[in-house]
C-alpha positions as CSV (number, residue, x, y, z in Angstrom):
1,M,236.1,82.7,45.0
2,V,234.8,84.1,47.3
3,L,232.2,87.0,47.0
4,E,230.8,89.6,48.7
5,N,226.7,90.3,49.1
6,L,226.7,92.5,46.7
7,E,228.5,90.6,44.1
8,F,226.2,87.4,44.9
9,K,223.4,89.9,44.3
10,I,224.4,91.4,41.4
11,L,225.2,88.4,39.5
12,K,221.5,87.0,40.8
13,K,219.9,89.4,38.9
14,L,221.9,88.8,36.0
15,R,220.8,85.2,36.1
16,L,224.7,84.5,35.9
17,L,224.9,82.8,39.5
18,N,224.7,79.4,38.1
19,L,227.8,79.5,36.3
20,F,229.7,80.1,39.2
21,N,231.1,78.1,42.2
22,V,231.7,80.6,44.6
23,S,231.2,81.1,48.5
24,K,231.1,83.6,51.4
25,K,231.6,83.1,55.1
26,I,228.7,84.3,57.2
27,S,228.2,84.8,60.9
28,Y,225.8,82.4,62.4
29,A,224.8,82.2,66.3
30,R,228.8,83.6,67.3
31,H,230.0,80.8,64.8
32,K,231.8,81.6,61.1
33,I,230.0,79.3,58.9
34,N,231.2,78.8,55.2
35,I,228.8,78.8,52.8
36,P,229.4,77.6,49.3
37,V,227.3,78.4,46.4
38,V,227.2,76.3,44.0
39,G,226.1,76.7,40.0
40,G,223.1,78.8,42.2
41,L,222.7,76.0,45.2
42,G,223.2,77.6,48.7
43,Y,222.5,81.4,48.1
44,P,219.8,81.5,50.6
45,N,221.9,80.3,53.1
46,L,223.9,83.4,52.9
47,Y,220.9,85.0,54.9
48,L,220.1,82.5,57.4
49,K,219.5,83.7,61.0
50,P,219.4,82.0,64.4
51,N,215.4,81.2,64.8
52,W,213.2,79.3,66.9
53,L,215.0,75.8,65.8
54,Y,218.0,76.7,66.6
55,I,217.3,77.7,70.2
56,L,215.4,74.6,70.5
57,V,218.1,72.3,69.9
58,D,219.9,74.2,72.9
59,E,217.5,73.1,75.1
60,L,216.7,69.6,73.8
61,F,219.8,68.1,73.8
62,V,221.8,68.1,76.9
63,S,224.9,65.9,76.7
64,D,227.0,65.1,73.6
65,G,227.0,62.3,71.5
66,Q,223.0,62.1,70.4
67,T,221.8,61.9,67.5
68,F,219.5,64.0,65.6
69,I,217.6,63.2,62.4
70,D,216.9,65.4,59.7
71,V,214.3,64.3,57.0
72,G,213.8,67.0,54.4
73,A,217.2,68.4,54.5
74,N,217.1,70.3,51.6
75,I,220.4,72.3,51.6
76,G,221.3,72.5,55.4
77,Q,219.3,75.3,56.8
78,T,218.5,72.6,59.7
79,L,221.9,70.9,59.2
80,I,223.7,74.3,60.3
81,S,221.4,74.8,63.4
82,V,222.2,71.6,64.7
83,K,226.1,71.7,64.2
84,T,226.4,75.1,65.7
85,A,224.5,74.2,68.9
86,G,226.0,74.3,72.4
87,K,226.4,70.4,72.6
88,Q,228.4,68.0,70.3
89,I,225.4,66.2,68.3
90,N,225.3,63.6,65.8
91,Y,223.5,64.6,62.1
92,I,221.5,62.2,60.2
93,G,220.2,63.4,57.3
94,F,217.4,62.3,54.5
95,E,216.8,64.4,51.0
96,P,215.2,62.7,47.8
97,A,216.8,65.5,45.4
98,V,220.3,64.4,44.1
99,S,221.3,68.0,43.6
100,C,220.9,68.9,47.4
101,C,222.4,65.6,48.4
102,Y,225.3,67.5,46.8
103,Y,225.2,70.7,48.0
104,L,225.0,69.1,51.5
105,K,228.1,67.2,51.3
106,E,229.7,70.2,50.1
107,L,228.7,72.3,52.9
108,I,229.9,69.8,55.6
109,K,233.1,69.3,53.8
110,V,234.1,73.4,53.9
111,N,233.1,73.8,57.6
112,N,234.7,70.5,58.3
113,F,231.5,69.2,60.0
114,Q,231.8,65.8,61.9
115,N,229.8,63.0,62.6
116,C,227.8,63.7,59.5
117,H,225.6,61.2,57.5
118,I,223.5,61.7,54.1
119,Y,221.4,59.6,52.8
120,N,220.2,59.9,49.2
121,F,216.6,58.7,49.8
122,A,212.9,59.7,50.9
123,L,211.5,58.3,53.7
124,S,208.0,56.7,53.7
125,N,206.4,53.6,55.0
126,K,208.1,50.7,52.5
127,L,210.7,50.4,50.4
128,G,210.1,51.5,46.7
129,Q,210.1,53.7,43.8
130,I,207.9,57.0,44.2
131,F,207.9,60.4,42.2
132,L,209.5,63.7,43.2
133,E,207.4,66.7,42.2
134,R,209.1,70.0,41.8
135,N,209.7,73.1,40.3
136,N,213.7,73.6,40.5
137,D,216.8,72.4,42.0
138,A,216.2,72.9,45.6
139,D,213.0,73.8,45.8
140,P,211.7,73.6,49.7
141,T,207.8,72.7,48.4
142,A,208.9,69.6,46.3
143,S,206.5,66.7,47.4
144,I,206.2,63.0,47.3
145,V,202.6,63.6,47.7
146,E,201.3,64.2,44.1
147,E,197.7,64.7,45.6
148,L,198.8,67.4,47.7
149,R,199.3,70.7,45.2
150,P,197.6,69.4,42.0
151,Q,198.8,71.1,38.8
152,F,201.7,72.9,40.8
153,F,204.7,71.4,40.0
154,R,206.3,71.3,36.4
155,L,209.3,68.5,37.1
156,R,208.4,64.9,37.7
157,D,211.7,62.7,39.1
158,P,211.9,58.7,39.8
159,I,213.5,58.3,43.3
160,I,213.9,55.6,46.3
161,A,212.1,55.6,49.5
162,I,213.1,53.4,52.3
163,N,211.6,53.2,55.6
164,L,213.5,54.1,58.6
165,D,212.9,51.4,60.5
166,V,214.7,48.6,57.9
167,L,218.3,51.1,58.8
168,E,217.8,49.8,62.3
169,L,220.5,53.1,63.2
170,D,222.5,52.0,66.3
171,A,222.3,55.8,67.5
172,S,221.1,57.3,70.3
173,I,218.4,59.1,68.7
174,N,217.4,62.1,70.7
175,C,215.9,64.4,67.9
176,V,213.6,63.9,64.8
177,K,212.5,66.8,62.6
178,I,210.3,66.3,59.8
179,D,209.5,69.1,57.1
180,I,208.8,67.2,53.8
181,E,205.4,68.7,52.3
182,G,202.6,66.7,53.4
183,A,204.5,63.4,53.3
184,E,205.0,63.0,57.1
185,L,202.3,60.5,57.8
186,E,204.1,57.5,55.9
187,A,207.4,58.7,57.5
188,L,206.0,58.4,61.1
189,R,204.6,54.9,60.1
190,G,208.1,53.9,58.4
191,M,209.6,55.0,61.9
192,E,207.8,53.7,64.2
193,N,210.0,51.4,66.1
194,L,212.6,54.1,66.5
195,I,210.1,56.0,67.8
196,R,209.0,53.1,70.1
197,K,212.8,51.9,71.1
198,N,214.4,56.0,71.6
199,R,210.9,57.8,72.4
200,P,212.6,60.8,70.5
201,Y,211.2,64.5,70.2
202,I,209.8,65.1,66.6
203,I,209.2,68.6,65.1
204,C,207.4,68.5,62.5
205,E,205.8,71.0,60.0
206,V,201.8,70.0,59.2
207,L,201.2,72.0,56.6
208,D,197.8,73.5,55.9
209,S,195.1,72.8,52.8
210,F,196.8,74.1,49.5
211,S,192.9,74.3,47.9
212,D,189.6,73.6,48.9
213,E,189.6,71.0,46.3
214,V,192.0,68.9,48.7
215,F,191.1,70.3,52.3
216,E,189.6,67.2,52.9
217,F,192.5,65.0,51.7
218,T,194.8,67.2,53.8
219,Q,192.7,67.0,56.8
220,K,192.2,63.6,56.9
221,R,195.9,63.0,56.2
222,A,196.8,65.3,59.4
223,S,193.9,63.4,62.2
224,E,196.3,60.6,60.6
225,V,199.3,61.5,61.7
226,C,198.4,62.7,65.4
227,S,196.4,59.6,65.6
228,F,199.0,57.7,65.3
229,L,201.6,59.5,67.5
230,K,199.1,59.6,70.3
231,A,198.7,56.0,70.2
232,L,202.4,56.2,71.0
233,D,201.5,57.8,74.2
234,Y,202.8,61.4,72.3
235,S,201.2,64.6,73.2
236,I,201.1,67.4,70.8
237,I,202.1,71.2,70.8
238,Q,201.3,73.8,68.4
239,L,204.0,76.4,67.8
240,V,203.3,79.7,66.9
241,Q,206.2,82.0,65.8
242,D,207.0,86.1,65.0
243,E,206.8,86.6,61.2
244,T,210.0,88.5,61.6
245,T,212.4,87.3,64.1
246,E,211.2,83.2,63.8
247,R,211.1,83.2,67.3
248,I,208.3,81.2,69.5
249,I,205.9,83.7,70.4
250,S,203.2,81.3,72.0
251,F,202.6,78.0,72.0
252,H,199.1,75.5,72.9
253,K,198.9,72.0,73.7
254,I,196.4,70.3,71.1
255,D,194.8,67.3,70.8
256,T,194.7,67.1,67.1
257,I,195.5,69.4,64.5
258,T,192.8,71.2,62.6
259,L,193.7,72.8,59.5
260,I,192.2,75.6,57.4
261,Q,192.9,76.6,53.8
262,W,196.6,78.2,53.8
263,N,197.5,81.6,53.8
264,K,200.6,83.9,54.6
265,K,199.7,83.2,58.2
266,S,200.2,79.6,58.0
267,L,204.3,80.2,57.9
268,Q,203.6,81.1,61.4
269,L,201.6,78.3,62.2
270,N,202.3,74.9,60.7
271,D,205.3,73.6,63.3
272,Y,204.6,71.0,66.0
273,I,206.6,69.6,68.6
274,F,205.1,65.7,69.0
275,F,207.0,64.4,72.6
276,P,206.5,61.7,75.0
277,S,203.5,62.7,77.5
278,I,205.6,61.9,80.1
279,K,207.7,64.7,79.6
280,I,204.8,67.4,79.2
281,E,206.2,69.5,82.2
282,M,209.4,69.6,81.2
283,M,208.4,70.4,77.5
284,T,206.4,73.4,78.6
285,D,208.9,75.2,80.8
286,I,211.0,75.4,77.7
287,L,208.8,76.9,76.0
288,T,207.6,79.1,78.4
289,K,211.4,80.2,78.4
290,L,212.1,80.2,74.9
291,S,208.7,82.7,74.1
292,K,209.4,85.3,77.1
């Protein structure tokens, strides 16, 4: 069943949207994208617009057939950016929530996206059982780091974590995006061989501290992320995005990440690009063009 935006809003307001499997076609960067809404899952995608990530992906991929790895795929916001880019990009997504993986596969199917693979795992530095804390089926704040937001989550599910290097992916990996709510340190350590071999760009969210009580914990982990990548001869740029347009308005080359206690401005300041230091001039040129 195909619905219009007003009908979606009415169903959502009446708390009936989770009773239906419906869809709508949206315009996204000169493309028509089918957005399924499955038991309420996927609703935010109806209002998705191209942001800085979509524009940056178009700049970082210079030829067809390269691979983008999405760590923390959620409900496909990044998947849509990648599959509507100017180049033919292979997509590999990792998502620990079963409900999100089901939705991602539906999104891929209804749009006939090619060369997409979804893994229902969390990424860490070792293979084993861990726990995913969340508040709903597609919670974008869900985390495997219990200390990140004490007493914030209502649900706790056992899941499997793997280190990416054990997969020994046979692909030309050009870019890795990491958005996993505080677990980036372990994920990066688990893909060290991949980083050494492929030297990808790494687009990574590093959150400010949830509270004063966990500030020392989160700052230590952010510093360790930087130390780990600098040891691999990577540099760091912090992105600043516009709150309304979600486009890059400025950027800063930094030596390490210095956190603050989270506030509403943090949403515009918590995204970073790690890249091989030899590419500093090229990276600066790209970001200067995008921030004009």
